[in-house]
C-alpha positions as CSV (number, residue, x, y, z in Angstrom):
1,X,15.8,-147.2,180.8
2,X,18.9,-144.9,181.3
3,X,21.6,-145.8,178.8
4,X,24.6,-144.3,180.8
5,X,25.4,-145.1,184.4
6,X,27.9,-142.2,184.6
7,X,28.2,-139.1,182.5
8,X,30.9,-136.4,182.8
9,X,30.2,-133.4,180.6
10,X,32.9,-130.7,180.5
11,X,34.2,-131.4,184.0
12,X,37.2,-129.5,185.3
13,X,38.9,-129.3,188.7
14,X,41.7,-127.1,189.9
15,X,43.8,-127.1,193.1
16,X,45.1,-123.5,193.3
17,X,46.8,-122.9,189.9
18,X,47.1,-126.6,189.1
19,X,44.4,-128.0,186.8
20,X,44.0,-131.6,187.9
21,X,41.5,-132.4,185.1
22,X,40.3,-130.2,182.2
23,X,37.0,-130.4,180.3
24,X,36.5,-134.1,180.8
25,X,33.8,-135.7,178.6
26,X,33.1,-139.4,179.3
27,X,29.9,-141.4,179.1
28,X,30.0,-144.8,180.8
29,X,27.3,-147.3,179.8
30,X,25.2,-149.3,182.2
31,X,26.7,-152.7,183.0
32,X,30.0,-151.8,181.5
33,X,33.5,-152.5,182.9
34,X,35.1,-149.2,182.2
35,X,38.8,-148.4,183.0
36,X,40.5,-145.0,183.5
37,X,44.1,-145.6,182.5
38,X,47.0,-143.2,182.8
39,X,50.4,-142.5,184.5
40,X,50.7,-141.0,187.9
41,X,49.4,-137.4,188.0
42,X,47.3,-137.8,184.9
43,X,44.0,-137.1,186.8
44,X,42.5,-140.5,186.9
45,X,42.0,-140.7,190.6
46,X,40.6,-137.1,190.6
47,X,37.9,-138.3,188.2
48,X,37.0,-141.2,190.5
49,X,36.8,-138.8,193.5
50,X,34.5,-136.5,191.4
51,X,32.2,-139.4,190.5
52,X,32.1,-140.5,194.2
53,X,31.3,-137.0,195.4
54,X,34.4,-136.8,197.6
55,X,35.3,-133.6,195.8
56,X,33.1,-131.3,193.6
57,X,34.1,-129.9,190.2
58,X,34.8,-126.2,189.4
59,X,32.8,-126.6,186.2
60,X,30.9,-129.2,184.3
61,X,28.1,-131.7,185.0
62,X,28.1,-135.1,186.6
63,X,25.2,-137.5,186.1
64,X,24.7,-140.9,187.8
65,X,21.9,-143.1,186.3
66,X,20.6,-140.0,184.6
67,X,20.4,-137.9,187.8
68,X,22.4,-134.6,188.2
69,X,24.7,-135.5,191.0
70,X,27.3,-132.7,190.5
71,X,27.0,-131.3,194.0
72,X,25.2,-134.2,195.8
73,X,27.1,-135.7,198.7
74,X,28.5,-139.3,198.5
75,X,25.9,-141.0,200.7
76,X,23.1,-139.9,198.3
77,X,24.8,-141.3,195.1
78,X,24.3,-145.0,195.6
79,X,27.8,-145.9,194.8
80,X,30.3,-148.4,196.2
81,X,34.0,-148.0,196.5
82,X,37.0,-150.3,196.7
83,X,40.3,-148.7,197.6
84,X,43.9,-149.9,197.1
85,X,44.4,-150.3,200.8
86,X,40.9,-152.0,200.9
87,X,40.0,-150.2,204.2
88,X,38.6,-153.3,205.8
89,X,37.8,-153.2,209.5
90,X,40.4,-155.3,211.3
91,X,38.3,-155.6,214.5
92,X,35.4,-157.1,212.6
93,X,35.3,-160.6,211.0
94,X,34.5,-161.3,207.4
95,X,30.7,-161.5,208.0
96,X,30.5,-158.2,209.8
97,X,32.7,-156.4,207.3
98,X,30.4,-157.4,204.5
99,X,27.3,-156.7,206.6
100,X,28.6,-153.2,207.6
101,X,26.7,-151.2,204.9
102,X,23.6,-153.2,205.3
103,X,23.5,-152.5,209.1
104,X,23.8,-148.8,208.4
105,X,20.8,-149.1,206.2
106,X,19.0,-150.9,209.0
107,X,18.0,-154.0,207.1
108,X,16.3,-156.8,209.1
109,X,18.9,-159.3,210.5
110,X,17.5,-162.2,208.5
111,X,17.9,-160.1,205.3
112,X,21.5,-159.2,206.3
113,X,22.4,-162.8,206.8
114,X,20.9,-163.8,203.5
115,X,22.7,-161.0,201.5
116,X,26.1,-161.5,203.2
117,X,26.1,-165.2,202.4
118,X,24.9,-164.5,198.8
119,X,27.7,-162.0,198.2
120,X,30.4,-164.2,199.7
121,X,29.4,-167.0,197.4
122,X,29.5,-164.6,194.4
123,X,33.1,-163.6,195.2
124,X,33.9,-167.3,195.7
125,X,34.3,-167.3,199.5
126,X,32.4,-170.1,201.1
127,X,30.3,-168.5,203.9
128,X,30.6,-171.6,206.1
129,X,34.3,-171.4,206.0
130,X,35.1,-167.7,205.9
131,X,32.2,-165.9,207.7
132,X,33.8,-166.0,211.1
133,X,37.4,-165.5,210.1
134,X,39.3,-162.4,211.0
135,X,40.7,-160.2,208.3
136,X,44.3,-160.9,209.3
137,X,43.6,-164.6,208.8
138,X,43.0,-164.0,205.1
139,X,45.4,-163.9,202.1
140,X,45.7,-160.8,200.0
141,X,43.4,-162.2,197.3
142,X,40.8,-163.2,199.9
143,X,40.8,-159.7,201.5
144,X,40.2,-158.3,198.0
145,X,37.1,-160.5,197.6
146,X,35.8,-159.4,201.0
147,X,36.2,-155.7,200.1
148,X,34.4,-156.3,196.8
149,X,31.6,-158.2,198.5
150,X,31.2,-155.4,201.1
151,X,31.0,-152.8,198.3
152,X,28.5,-154.8,196.2
153,X,26.3,-155.9,199.1
154,X,24.6,-152.5,199.2
155,X,23.7,-153.0,195.5
156,X,25.2,-149.8,194.2
157,X,24.4,-148.4,190.8
158,X,28.2,-148.0,190.2
159,X,31.2,-149.6,191.8
160,X,34.4,-147.5,191.8
161,X,37.7,-149.3,192.1
162,X,40.9,-147.3,192.8
163,X,43.9,-149.5,191.8
164,X,42.6,-152.3,194.1
165,X,45.2,-154.9,192.8
166,X,48.2,-152.6,193.2
167,X,49.5,-154.3,196.3
168,X,49.3,-157.9,195.1
169,X,52.1,-159.9,193.6
170,X,52.1,-160.7,189.8
171,X,50.6,-164.2,189.9
172,X,47.8,-163.2,192.3
173,X,47.1,-159.9,190.4
174,X,46.7,-161.9,187.2
175,X,44.3,-164.3,188.9
176,X,42.3,-161.5,190.4
177,X,42.0,-159.7,187.1
178,X,40.2,-162.8,185.7
179,X,38.0,-163.1,188.9
180,X,37.1,-159.4,188.9
181,X,35.8,-159.6,185.3
182,X,33.8,-162.8,186.2
183,X,32.3,-161.1,189.1
184,X,31.3,-158.0,187.1
185,X,29.7,-160.2,184.4
186,X,27.8,-162.1,187.0
187,X,26.4,-159.1,188.9
188,X,26.1,-156.8,185.8
189,X,27.0,-153.7,188.0
190,X,28.8,-150.8,186.3
191,X,32.5,-151.0,187.3
192,X,34.7,-147.9,187.0
193,X,38.3,-149.0,187.4
194,X,41.3,-146.7,187.9
195,X,44.7,-148.1,187.1
196,X,48.1,-147.2,185.7
197,X,48.7,-150.8,184.6
198,X,47.9,-151.2,180.9
199,X,47.6,-155.0,181.2
200,X,44.8,-154.6,183.7
201,X,42.9,-152.2,181.5
202,X,43.3,-154.3,178.4
203,X,42.4,-157.6,180.0
204,X,39.3,-156.5,182.0
205,X,37.8,-153.5,180.2
206,X,34.9,-153.3,177.8
207,X,36.1,-149.8,177.1
208,X,38.7,-147.5,178.6
209,X,39.8,-143.9,178.7
210,X,43.5,-143.0,178.4
211,X,44.4,-140.0,180.5
212,X,47.4,-137.6,180.1
213,X,48.1,-134.4,182.1
214,X,44.4,-134.0,183.1
215,X,42.9,-134.6,179.7
216,X,41.4,-137.6,177.9
217,X,43.6,-138.7,175.0
218,X,41.3,-141.5,173.7
219,X,38.2,-143.5,174.6
220,X,37.5,-146.9,173.0
221,X,37.6,-150.7,173.3
222,X,41.0,-152.3,174.2
223,X,41.4,-153.4,170.6
224,X,40.6,-149.9,169.2
225,X,43.0,-148.2,171.6
226,X,45.8,-150.7,171.0
227,X,45.4,-151.2,167.3
228,X,44.4,-147.6,166.3
229,X,45.9,-145.2,168.9
230,X,44.8,-141.6,168.0
231,X,47.9,-139.9,169.5
232,X,51.5,-140.7,169.9
233,X,51.1,-140.7,173.7
234,X,48.5,-143.4,173.6
235,X,50.7,-145.5,171.2
236,X,53.7,-145.1,173.5
237,X,51.8,-145.6,176.8
238,X,49.9,-148.8,175.8
239,X,52.2,-151.5,174.6
240,X,55.5,-151.0,172.8
241,X,55.9,-149.1,169.5
242,X,58.7,-148.4,167.1
243,X,58.8,-144.7,166.2
244,X,60.5,-143.7,162.9
245,X,60.8,-140.0,162.0
246,X,60.0,-139.4,158.3
247,X,59.0,-136.9,155.7
248,X,56.1,-137.1,153.3
249,X,57.1,-137.5,149.6
250,X,54.1,-137.9,147.3
251,X,52.6,-141.3,148.0
252,X,55.3,-142.6,150.4
253,X,57.6,-141.6,153.2
254,X,61.3,-141.0,153.3
255,X,63.3,-141.9,156.4
256,X,66.7,-143.0,157.5
257,X,65.6,-146.5,156.7
258,X,64.8,-145.5,153.1
259,X,61.5,-145.3,151.2
260,X,58.5,-146.5,153.2
261,X,55.1,-147.4,151.7
262,X,52.1,-146.4,153.8
263,X,48.4,-146.9,153.4
264,X,47.4,-143.4,154.6
265,X,49.2,-140.1,154.8
266,X,47.8,-137.0,156.7
267,X,48.5,-133.4,155.7
268,X,51.7,-132.9,157.7
269,X,55.1,-132.7,155.9
270,X,57.1,-134.1,158.8
271,X,55.6,-137.2,160.5
272,X,56.5,-140.1,162.8
273,X,55.7,-143.7,161.7
274,X,54.6,-146.1,164.4
275,X,54.9,-149.9,164.1
276,X,54.2,-152.4,166.8
277,X,57.1,-154.9,167.4
278,X,54.8,-157.9,166.9
279,X,53.7,-156.5,163.5
280,X,57.3,-156.7,162.1
281,X,58.1,-159.8,160.2
282,X,61.5,-161.5,160.0
283,X,62.4,-162.1,156.3
284,X,61.3,-160.4,153.1
285,X,57.6,-161.3,153.2
286,X,56.3,-157.7,153.5
287,X,55.8,-154.5,151.5
288,X,58.5,-152.6,153.3
289,X,61.7,-154.7,153.8
290,X,65.0,-153.5,155.3
291,X,68.3,-155.2,156.1
292,X,70.0,-154.7,159.4
293,X,72.1,-156.3,162.1
294,X,70.8,-157.9,165.3
295,X,72.1,-156.0,168.4
296,X,70.2,-157.7,171.1
297,X,68.2,-161.0,171.6
298,X,65.9,-161.6,174.6
299,X,64.3,-165.0,175.1
300,X,60.7,-164.7,176.3
301,X,59.5,-168.3,176.4
302,X,57.5,-169.0,173.2
303,X,59.1,-166.1,171.3
304,X,62.1,-163.8,170.9
305,X,62.4,-160.1,171.3
306,X,65.1,-158.7,169.1
307,X,66.6,-155.3,168.5
308,X,67.8,-154.7,164.9
309,X,70.0,-151.8,163.8
310,X,68.9,-150.6,160.4
311,X,71.0,-147.6,159.2
312,X,71.3,-146.4,162.7
313,X,67.6,-146.8,163.6
314,X,66.9,-149.4,166.3
315,X,63.9,-151.5,165.5
316,X,62.3,-153.8,168.1
317,X,60.7,-157.0,166.8
318,X,58.9,-159.9,168.4
319,X,59.2,-163.1,166.5
320,X,58.8,-166.9,166.9
321,X,61.8,-167.5,164.7
322,X,64.4,-169.7,166.3
323,X,68.2,-169.7,165.9
324,X,68.6,-165.9,165.7
325,X,71.8,-164.6,167.3
326,X,73.4,-161.2,168.0
327,X,75.5,-159.9,165.1
328,X,73.3,-161.8,162.6
329,X,72.3,-159.8,159.5
330,X,68.6,-160.3,158.7
331,X,65.8,-158.7,156.7
332,X,62.8,-157.3,158.6
333,X,59.6,-155.6,157.3
334,X,56.0,-154.8,157.6
335,X,53.0,-154.1,155.4
336,X,51.7,-150.6,154.9
337,X,48.4,-151.1,156.7
338,X,50.2,-152.3,159.9
339,X,51.8,-148.9,160.5
340,X,50.3,-145.7,161.8
341,X,51.3,-142.2,160.8
342,X,51.5,-139.5,163.5
343,X,52.2,-135.8,163.1
344,X,55.8,-135.1,164.2
């Protein structure tokens, strides 16, 4: 059995003098929910279009289910696609939208009916209720489900999703994130999901690739990428991070905060220390403790987000401590293993 559903090996693509993606090396496992995450212009949609065969690379190799598909047209790749605008046919009802790809493949009518009903049930749309509805009679979330059912009905080896939740409001987007993951686990199809939204990637992905300026910064599980970012860009792009400039001095760092104990120091003389706000403790129960004044307090339901000025350095903290006010002087700190050292 082929281990990887999609393999990109040294793939590059230029538009004139602009290099959209450069030397991309990604292997996506069968049955995996894999996200490609990055800001606008980072090359993530270009990668999706290359996998789909909508564009061809200037160099490198693309394999789908072990087959070299580098220059094979889209209709021979056995892939499905869901776009941000969904591209549903407004003149067709729900049944005919889902049946569209099956009719092109000339399946018998009885088989088409069976498959359409089966896929509508999988995406949690009752065929008896929704089959004859027009697309404009559906909510945004229901239209998303129809688009997914249509793409999956042809039983693709890989489903490509290009920011499909981008047009939904926050509550519906959060609900659809959960639903998409459930659908993927049910059908066990390889999902390749493009997004600029870190919460989508962290919630749904088995693994993800973080893109920046046409290159892959890091590939790993959500926990690996969040807890152990390999570059400052990844640390800054995913979640929040306090960055503290420092210099290496024997077994510790010297910064404007003072002396900082760390668990690991690389070879650089000038470094930047990264600490997540939720890792910082209020009080003196940590290895590194500093005193500062609260400049800002934001109430976020079950916890507070505070900004503390320590010797001119602004440190963001997230805490469940109650009763904190602006202008209060407090002690904050973190343990050495909870911080990451980056080269300056």
